[in-house]
N, C-alpha and C positions, 0 to 999 in steps of 0.2 A: 357103461358101454366105453371099449377101449379106442382111443382117437385113432382115425386112420392117420397113418405115416405118409407124407406127400413129399415130393420133389417137383419145384417149380422151374422149368427151363424157361428163360424168357419173363423172367419177374418183373423186370422193369419197364418192359411194353405194355400196351392198353391190357392186353389180355392178362397178363402176368398180375398186373394192379387190379384189376377187376377180381382174378382169383385170391388174390390175398384181401381183398375187402369182404368177400363172400366168407374167408374163414375169420376173419376178424369179428365179423357179425354172428359168428356160431362158435362162441367162445366153447374149448372142452371137447369139440368134434373133431379136429386135425390138430398133428403135430407137424410143423414142418422141419423136414429133415437136412433139405438144401435148397439154396436159392442160386441160380445163376444168370448172369447177365452178359451182354455184347461189351458195352462200354461205358453205360450209365454208372461209373462207381461211385458216385455222390449218393444216389438214390439205393443203391446195393446198399451201401453203409446205412444209410436211413432202415431198408428193410431189415437187416440183420439186426441193428438193434432192438425192432420191436418183436421180430418173430423168433429170434436167438436159434437158428439153425445151426447143426452140427458142420455142415460145409457152406461155402460160399465160391464162387467159383465167377471170374472174369475173361470172357475170351480175348479181348483186346490187351495182348501183354504189355502195353504200353504203361497201361492202369494199373498193373500188378502192384506197383511199389508204391502207390496213394493208398491202394485197400490194404497192403500189409501193415503199412504206417499208422493208418486209424484204426487197424485193430489188432495192433502188436500185444495189447494187454489182456485181450479176449481168448478163449479157450475155443478156437475153432480152426477148422482147417481150411486153408486159402489155396484154391487150386486156379490153375492158369491154362488158357488156351481150347482150342475146339475137343481135343482127345480128351482133356480132363471134363469137360462139359460132357460128353457122351457118356463118360464112366460114371456119372452121377446116375442116368436111366437104370443101371445095374444095381444098384447100392442094395444089401440086403435088408430083409426086414422094411421095405417100403412096399405100401398098398399101392400106391398110385403116382405114376409120373404125369404132370403137366406139360406136354410139349406145345409152349407158343413162340418157339422160334420162327423167325420169319425166312421163308427163302427154302431153297433144298438143302441146305446144311442141317435141316431137322430130320431127313431120312436116315441117318446114323442112329441118332439118339432115339427114333422111334422102333429099328431093328433092334436095339440094345434092351430098350423096355420089354417088348414083346417076348425076345428071346430069353428073359428072365422071369416071366412069368408074372409082369406087371400089369395093372391095369392101365392101359393109357389113354389119358383125357385129351385128347388132340384138336388144336387148334391151327397146326401145321398142316394145310391143304397138302401142300407139296410132297410131304410124306407119300400120301396114296396117290397121288397124281404121278410122282417120278416113281415109287415103289411099287406100284399098283400089281404088274406082274408077279410079284414077291409075296406081297400081303394078301392078296385076293383068296389063295388058295388056303393060307395059314387061318383066314376069317371063317371060310367055310368050312374048313376042318374043326373049328372050335380051339384053334390053338393061339388066337390073338384075343384079348378083350381091348377093342376100341370104342371108348366112349366119344362120340363128336360132341364137341364144344361150338363149331359154327352152328349160328343160329339156324341156318336153313336144314344143316344135316340132322340136328337136334329136332327140329320141327318134323321131319321125316322119319327119323327113329322112334319119336313118339307117335306119330299117325299110323305106322307099323303094326303098333300095337293092338290095331283095332281088326286085324284079319291075319289070315296068311299070306306068306310071299308067294305061293301059287295064285292068289286071288286078285296080285296086282295088276291093274291095267297100264297106268302111268304114273310116275312121280312128277310133280308140277314145283319146280323152282322157281321160287319168286324173287325179284330183284327190283332195287327201288328206282333203276334207271340212274344212278348217279347224276352228277351235276348238268349234262348235256343233254338231258331226254328231250328237251324242247328247244335245243339250238339248233337251228338250220347247218346242214350238212356243208355248204358253202364257207362257213365261218369257222370249220375246226382246224382248217389250217393255221389260224391265228390263235389258238387257245395254248392259254401261258401256264406254266407251273403253279403259279397262286389259284389260278381258276380251276385246274385240276385237281387241288388237294382240298378245295371246300366241296367236301360230301355235304347234301342236304340233310342228312338223317345221323350218319354215323359219326363217331369219332375215333379215328384209326390212324396208323402210322404211313408216312408218305408213301411207300411200296404200295401199301393195301388199297390207300386213297386212289392212286394213279390207276391200279387193277379195276378199281370200281368204276373209274371215269371211263376207260377204255372197255368195259366188262368183260374183260379178261376173268376176272373174280369168279363171274359166274361162269365161264368156260372152265376154268379148273375145277368149280364145283359140280358141273356134270361129268368131268373124267374121273374126281373122286368119288361120286355116287357110284358111279359103275363098280369099282371096286368096293366099297364099303357096304352096298346093298346088293351085289351080285346081281346086277340088272343090266340090259343091255341099252345101250346109249341112246336106240331108237326108242325107249319106252321113255325117256327123260325129256320133258319140255319145260319152256322157260317163258315167262309172264313178267312183265313189268307191272309192279303193285306200288305205287309212288307214297302211299303211307305207309310201308314198312311194318305193318300190323298182322296181316298173315304171314308168316314165316316160310311156308312151304306147306305142300299139299299132297296127299296120296290118293289117287282114285282108284276104286275096287271096281272088279269086273261088272259089279251090280248097279254101276253108276254112282255108286256112293262115292262122296269126296269127304275127307277127314283131314283136318287142317291143325294147326296149332297156333295160337293168335295171341299178342302181349303188346305192350308198347316196346319200343326197341332199348332192349336194355341187356348188354351181354352177360351181366350177372345172373338172369333167369338161366338161360341154359348151362352156365358154367353151375350153378349149384345143382341143376339136375343131373350133371355128369359126377360132380365130386359126391353126392349122396348116392346115387344110383346104386342098387334098385329102389331105394325108398325116394318118397317124395316127401319133403319137409317144409313148413310153413315160411312163407316168404311173400315179400310184397315187391319184390323186382320184379316190373315190368306189368304191375297191376292196371287193370283197365277201369277207366270210369266210362261205361259203355253209353251213358247219357251223353256224352261228349263226343261219342263217334258219329259224325255227319253222312261218311260215305267211304267206301271202300271200292277202289276202281282197278281195272285189270286192263291192259292191252297189249300187244305182241311187241317183241323188242324190234327197232329198226336195223336190219343187219346191213344195211347198207351205211350207216353210221358206225357199227359197231361190227365190223369184218371179223375182229378176232373171236366173236363167240361164233358164229359160222364156223370158223378155221377150227375152232376147239371142238365141235362135235367131230368133224372131220377126224380129227387125230384121235378123238376117243373112239371111234367105230374102227381106225387102224390098229390101236393099242400097242403093244410090245414096247419099244423104248421110245417111241416117238412123242408121247406124252412128256417125257424127259427133256426131250429136245426142245418142244413147245414153252416148256417153264423156263428152262436155262436161256432161250433165246430172249423172251418175256424180259428177265431179270437184267438182263445187259441191255437191252433197249430202253427200260424204264430208268435204270440207272442212267443210262445218258441223255433221257430226257430231264429228269431231275438236276442234273448238273449242267442243262441248259446247252447239250451238245447237239441235239436233235430236236426236232418239231412233234408235237404230239401225233400227227398222221405218221411220222416215219416209224413209232413203235410197230404198227402193222407191216410195214414194208420189212423190218430187220425180221421178224417173227415169221412171216412168210415165207420170206426167202430163205432162211435157214432151214424150217421145215421142207421145203422143196428139194432142196440140197442133200438130204439126208433118205439113206435107204432103211428101212425099218430090219429089226430083228425082232421076229415074233415072240420065241421066249427066251426073254433075255435073263442072264445071270444077276448077282448084284455088280459084279465087274463089269458086264455090259453096260449096265443102265449108268454107272459111275462114269466110264468112257463115252459114252454118248453125250452126257451132260457137258462133260471137258470138250468135246469136240464142238458141242454146239456155241460154247460160249465163243471159242476159237472162231468159229464161221460168223457169227452175229457180231463180232468185233472187227471182222472184214467187211461185213455188209455196212456195218457203220460208216464207215470209210468214204462210202459212196453217197451217203446221206448227211453230210455232217452242216449244222448251221452255217 
């Protein structure tokens, strides 16, 4: 069988590294055509030497010289910057584009991939959060093949195979609850960056870790699921499941609930996406059921995690408001990581920015990008009133 040709955008991040591990452990199944990273040039060089792609791309132009010097004797095309990264998503003779870029920057790459009829293995939540009004009709009309890599959406995708879409009563997204599930609300104002980065289950990058701590990640997943599965926000529920074994569930109209379970290991949903529509033998996430003593579920505390409540309101509003929510959150999280604002200020900045924006019901790509840009300006102004 001919190896599948793959482009990996965000190859040095946690998802990108996991993708390459899946490829490494399935020799002969994939040919890596291109690797792209934001700024980790040292790891990108290591990855090139192992996988020998035709293209490597570094977004941070200040690292381009180091990359060129290290690979001067190699027959590889070196690309630099955001536009070059996006161009990799449209390379000819590529079967699958893995979009593991963090943030709204992934939108253009996702659009490039689907416009060239590539399979899109998507870990970039923001593509569907920000670009929902663009992607939803493409998905519904069969013009976009999007294979979710997020463990929750992969679980839903797999569970939906048990029935017709018209038979779905609810989608139940599970959440670990992050590091502050049991912390008293009155102590949230003193949360440090280090505490917020200490996720109890998953090892992720800093931005995603903070989103988990605020439960924005689950809010983004609600918005994403609306687009990916063509379902109303009112049919998407969230429950806290600290063991992170049930990755999400689908309840059908006969009250049957179908779930996907495994140990937390991102390589399992990645493997499913990379090999789809086939399942291959793998031990990633394999369970020893004799060791599973309990599975618990509880409702999220919306007083502690108001951004989750706001996300549902944003999902119901739709249009370009999800882009505003996402952009404001990116600005606020960056400020928190830089110790410019407190943990609870993230909510204030996002809520103020959303409240200041009138929605556009059927936005174009240009409208969405403009809303994203304007939201960042508003969020930075809001930051000035809450600086530490």
